[in-house]
C-alpha positions in Angstrom: 0.0 0.0 0.0 3.1 2.3 0.0 2.3 3.2 -3.6 -1.2 4.4 -3.8 -3.7 2.6 -6.1 -5.4 4.8 -8.7 -8.7 5.2 -6.7 -6.8 6.2 -3.5 -4.5 8.6 -5.4 -7.5 10.3 -7.2 -9.2 10.8 -3.8 -6.0 12.1 -2.2 -5.5 14.6 -5.1 -9.1 15.9 -4.9 -8.8 16.5 -1.2 -5.4 18.1 -1.6 -6.9 20.6 -4.1 -9.9 21.2 -1.9 -7.7 21.9 1.1 -5.5 24.2 -0.9 -8.1 26.1 -2.9 -11.1 26.2 -0.5 -9.8 25.8 3.1 -6.4 27.5 3.1 -7.6 31.0 2.0 -10.2 31.4 4.7 -9.5 29.1 7.6 -7.2 31.6 9.4 -10.1 34.0 9.9 -12.3 31.2 11.3 -9.4 30.2 13.6 -9.0 33.8 14.9 -12.7 34.1 15.6 -12.9 30.6 17.1 -15.8 30.0 14.7 -17.0 26.7 13.4 -16.7 26.6 9.5 -20.2 25.5 8.6 -19.8 26.3 4.9 -16.5 24.3 4.6 -18.1 21.4 6.4 -21.1 21.5 4.0 -18.8 21.4 1.0 -16.9 18.4 2.5 -20.3 16.7 2.9 -21.2 17.3 -0.7 -17.8 15.8 -1.7 -18.8 12.6 0.2 -15.9 12.8 2.8 -18.2 12.1 5.8 -19.4 9.0 4.1 -16.0 7.6 2.9 -16.0 4.3 4.9 -19.8 4.0 5.1 -21.5 1.5 2.7 -23.6 2.9 -0.1 -26.7 1.2 1.3 -26.5 3.7 4.2 -25.9 6.7 2.0 -22.1 6.5 2.1 -19.4 6.3 -0.5 -18.6 2.6 0.0 -14.9 3.2 0.6 -12.8 2.1 3.5 -11.0 3.5 6.5 -7.8 4.1 4.7 -9.6 6.4 2.3 -10.7 8.4 5.3 -7.1 8.5 6.6 -5.9 9.9 3.2 -8.5 12.6 3.4 -7.5 13.5 6.9 -3.9 13.8 6.0 -4.5 16.1 3.2 -6.8 18.4 5.2 -4.4 18.5 8.1 -1.6 19.7 5.8 -3.6 22.9 5.7 -5.7 23.0 8.9 -6.3 20.6 11.8 -9.6 22.1 13.0 -11.3 21.0 9.8 -9.5 17.6 9.9 -10.5 16.8 13.5 -14.1 17.8 12.7 -14.1 15.1 10.0 -12.2 12.6 12.1 -14.4 12.8 15.1 -17.6 12.9 13.0 -16.7 9.6 11.2 -14.5 7.7 13.7 -16.4 8.6 16.9 -19.8 9.5 15.5 -20.7 7.4 12.5 -18.6 4.3 12.8 -19.8 3.1 16.3 -23.3 3.5 15.0 -22.5 1.6 11.8 -20.8 -1.2 13.7 -23.1 -1.6 16.7 -26.3 0.2 15.9 -29.7 -1.5 15.4 -31.3 -1.5 12.0 -33.7 1.3 13.2 -30.8 3.4 14.5 -28.8 3.0 11.3 -31.9 3.9 9.2 -32.5 7.0 11.3 -29.0 8.4 11.5 -26.5 7.0 9.0 -27.6 8.6 5.8 -27.5 12.1 7.5 -24.2 11.3 9.1 -22.7 10.1 5.8 -23.8 13.2 4.0 -22.4 15.6 6.6 -25.8 17.1 7.2 -25.7 15.8 10.7 -22.7 15.3 13.1 -22.6 12.6 15.8 -20.4 12.8 18.9 -19.2 10.3 21.4 -19.3 11.2 25.1 -16.6 9.1 26.8 -14.2 11.3 28.8 -15.3 12.8 32.1 -14.0 15.9 34.0 -12.2 13.8 36.6 -11.5 10.7 34.5 -8.9 11.3 31.8 -7.2 8.1 30.6 -8.8 6.1 33.5 -12.1 5.8 31.7 -13.7 2.9 33.7 -12.3 4.0 37.0 -13.2 7.6 36.5 -16.7 7.2 35.1 -19.5 8.7 37.2 -22.2 9.1 34.5 -25.1 6.7 35.0 -28.0 5.4 32.9 -30.8 3.7 34.8 -33.8 1.9 33.3 -37.1 3.3 34.5 -40.4 2.5 32.9 -38.9 1.6 29.5 -36.6 4.6 29.4 -33.0 5.2 30.2 -32.5 8.0 32.8 -29.0 9.6 32.2 -27.2 11.6 34.9 -23.6 12.9 34.8 -21.2 15.0 32.8 -18.7 14.6 30.0 -15.7 16.7 29.1 -13.7 17.6 25.9 -16.5 16.3 23.5 -15.9 17.2 19.9 -18.8 18.1 17.6 -21.2 18.0 20.5 -22.6 21.6 20.3 -22.8 22.6 16.7 -26.0 23.6 14.9 -25.9 20.3 13.0 -25.1 18.0 15.9 -27.7 15.2 15.9 -26.8 13.2 18.9 -24.2 12.3 21.5 -23.5 8.6 22.2 -23.0 8.6 25.9 -20.9 6.0 27.8 -22.5 5.4 31.2 -22.6 3.0 34.1 -25.7 0.9 33.7 -25.1 -1.4 36.7 -22.4 -3.5 38.5 -21.2 -7.0 37.6 -18.8 -9.6 39.0 -15.1 -8.9 38.4 -12.3 -11.4 38.0 -11.0 -10.7 41.5 -14.3 -11.6 43.1 -15.4 -8.0 43.6 -17.7 -5.9 41.4 -16.9 -3.7 38.4 -19.0 -1.1 36.6 -21.1 -2.3 33.7 -20.6 0.3 31.0 -23.0 0.7 28.2 -23.6 3.3 25.5 -26.8 5.2 25.1 -27.7 7.6 22.2 -29.0 11.0 23.4 -30.4 13.2 20.6 -29.6 16.9 20.7 -32.3 18.9 22.4 -33.4 16.1 24.7 -34.7 17.7 28.0 -32.1 17.4 30.7 -29.2 17.4 28.2 -27.2 20.6 28.5 -24.4 21.7 26.3 -21.9 24.2 27.7 -20.3 27.1 25.9 -17.4 26.3 23.7 -14.0 25.8 25.5 -11.4 28.5 25.0 -8.7 26.2 23.6 -5.0 26.5 22.9 -5.5 25.0 19.4 -8.1 23.5 17.1 -9.8 26.9 17.5 -12.2 26.4 14.5 -13.5 23.1 15.8 -16.3 22.5 18.3 -15.4 21.1 21.8 -17.7 21.3 24.8 -18.6 20.0 28.2 -21.9 18.2 28.5 -24.2 17.6 31.5 -27.1 15.3 31.9 -29.8 15.7 34.6 -32.6 13.1 34.6 -32.3 13.0 30.9 -34.7 10.4 29.5 -34.4 8.5 26.2 -36.2 5.3 25.1 -34.8 1.9 26.0 -34.2 1.4 22.3 -31.6 4.1 22.5 -29.0 1.6 23.7 -26.2 1.3 21.2 -25.0 -2.2 20.9 -25.1 -4.7 23.7 -25.7 -3.7 27.3 -22.4 -3.9 29.3 -20.3 -3.9 26.1 -20.0 -0.1 25.8 -16.4 0.2 26.9 -15.3 -2.9 24.9 -16.9 -1.5 21.8 -15.2 1.8 22.3 -11.7 0.2 22.7 -12.1 -1.2 19.2 -13.3 2.2 18.0 -10.2 3.8 19.6 -7.8 1.4 17.7 -9.3 2.7 14.5 -9.3 6.2 15.7 -5.7 6.1 16.6 -4.8 5.3 13.0 -6.9 8.2 11.9 -5.2 10.6 14.4 -1.9 9.3 13.1 -2.9 10.2 9.6 -4.0 13.7 10.8 -0.7 14.1 12.6 1.2 13.2 9.5 -0.7 15.8 7.6 0.3 18.5 10.1 3.9 17.3 10.0 3.9 17.5 6.2 2.3 20.9 6.3 5.2 22.1 8.3 7.6 20.8 5.7 5.5 22.4 2.9 5.4 25.8 4.6 9.1 25.8 5.4 10.2 24.9 1.8 8.3 27.9 0.6 9.5 30.2 3.3 13.3 29.4 3.1 13.4 30.4 -0.6 11.8 33.8 0.1 13.4 34.8 3.4 16.9 36.3 3.1 19.4 36.8 5.9 23.1 37.8 5.8 23.0 38.2 2.0 21.3 35.1 0.9 18.1 32.9 1.1 18.1 31.1 4.4 17.5 27.9 2.5 21.1 27.9 1.5 22.3 27.5 5.1 23.1 24.0 6.1 21.6 24.4 9.5 18.2 25.1 8.0 18.6 22.3 5.4 19.4 19.8 8.1 16.3 20.9 10.1 14.0 20.4 7.1 15.7 17.1 6.2 14.9 15.8 9.7 11.3 17.1 9.4 10.9 15.2 6.2 12.4 12.0 7.6 10.0 12.1 10.6 7.0 12.7 8.3 8.0 9.9 5.9 8.5 7.4 8.8 5.2 8.3 10.4 3.4 7.9 7.2 4.7 4.4 6.7 3.7 3.6 10.2 0.0 4.6 9.7 -0.1 3.0 6.2 1.1 -0.3 7.7 -1.5 -0.1 10.5 -4.3 0.7 8.0 -3.2 -2.2 5.8 -3.5 -4.6 8.7 -6.8 -3.2 9.7 -8.3 -3.5 6.2 -7.0 -7.1 6.2 -9.0 -7.8 9.3 -5.9 -8.5 11.4 -5.3 -7.4 15.0 -4.0 -3.8 14.9 -3.7 -2.7 18.5 0.1 -2.5 18.6 0.5 -1.1 15.1 -2.2 1.6 15.8 -0.5 2.6 19.0 2.9 2.8 17.2 1.5 4.9 14.4 -0.2 7.3 16.8 2.9 7.6 19.0 5.3 8.1 16.1 3.1 10.4 14.1 2.1 12.7 17.0 5.7 13.0 18.0 6.6 13.9 14.4 3.8 16.6 14.4 5.0 18.2 17.6 8.7 18.1 16.6 8.0 19.4 13.2 5.8 22.2 14.5 8.5 23.3 16.9 11.2 23.3 14.2 9.0 25.0 11.6 8.3 27.8 14.2 12.0 28.2 14.8 12.7 28.4 11.1 10.0 31.1 10.6 11.4 33.0 13.6 9.2 35.9 14.8 6.7 35.2 12.0 6.3 31.7 13.3 4.8 33.2 16.5 2.1 35.0 14.5 -1.3 33.3 14.0 -1.6 34.7 10.4 1.0 32.2 9.4 0.0 28.5 9.2 3.0 27.3 11.2 1.8 29.4 14.2 -1.5 27.5 14.0 0.3 24.2 13.5 2.3 24.8 16.6 -0.8 25.4 18.7 -2.6 22.4 17.1 0.2 19.9 17.5 0.3 19.4 21.2 -3.2 17.9 21.6 -2.2 15.1 19.2 0.0 13.7 21.9 -3.0 13.7 24.3 -6.3 13.0 22.5 -7.5 9.5 21.7 -4.9 8.1 24.2 -1.9 9.9 25.5 1.6 9.1 24.4 2.1 7.4 27.7 -0.9 5.2 27.1 0.4 4.3 23.6 3.7 3.1 25.2 1.8 1.1 27.7 -0.3 -0.6 25.0 2.8 -1.4 22.9 4.6 -2.9 26.0 1.6 -5.1 26.8 1.3 -6.3 23.2 5.0 -7.3 23.5 4.0 -9.5 26.5 5.4 -7.2 29.2 3.5 -7.4 32.5 0.5 -5.0 33.0 
């Protein structure tokens, strides 16, 4: 898969052109205003990007997850806010519903998700939980008269408060069950809560360091009632389902990270030919050349890592280790490249009007979201057979 097949290359090129011609000229203004780019999202929907891995019978494009990753990489070469909006909408919104939803749930939601007319969100992380999802979970869903009653709160939920958000799939404790050590452990299930449901409150947007043109909010649920049929997948399997979702999501975040890393290389190559210091273009100085060579090497290596993980995933093989490696290597590359690009740009690299300034702000979260770098190392070690 290292040399793209024709269909993949055609998709990659079309998204590259869209990112360059449509997103790049305007996204800086959205970023400065911390405004969600509804018109860009609508155009992405018409291109079919939100439906790339969704079968045609559900309104999608009938492609696969690697196609989504290629689109994410090309978008992130220009802007990560737009890329993460697509990534979260598909990986965390549409894919769990496609994999685990009932026929009725799929019929209701998937065509709108695949067209980009509606965004889905996944409510997993909690204010006091972080990486310890099961241990930190406090949100509950209790059956009462044929309805789930949801109480609790969620933090850092992407796409949860836009004008086109359709639902949030909420991970909640639905009971207790016997654990291996003889005690009890929380039974975690996932319940779909449509936007506008009484008792479901969406906070104001966070003021974020980066991803400023994406939507991220805290959510609260107070005696929020949804039908018993709103259960997504099996009762008690919510966390297990999401672990599989995270493996896929890590490959997608790796692709996004590679895009940001490549964007840093792209911007630097343009800049070092235009910027002069001490009588010549700074691209003629070996110190600058070596920095850019290192940036390209990191990007290339990270791309191979996510290509390999995607290849195994499409073959139906276990991908936990490879996904963790791809996410770890690619997020490191993004952060390192953003730092080096900012250094090459000097004072201009500290200005938001230049893409590298936004890249620098956007890169850090890639080492945190969908599993921190420490969690990725832990997963890799366990897959190697080292003790938990």
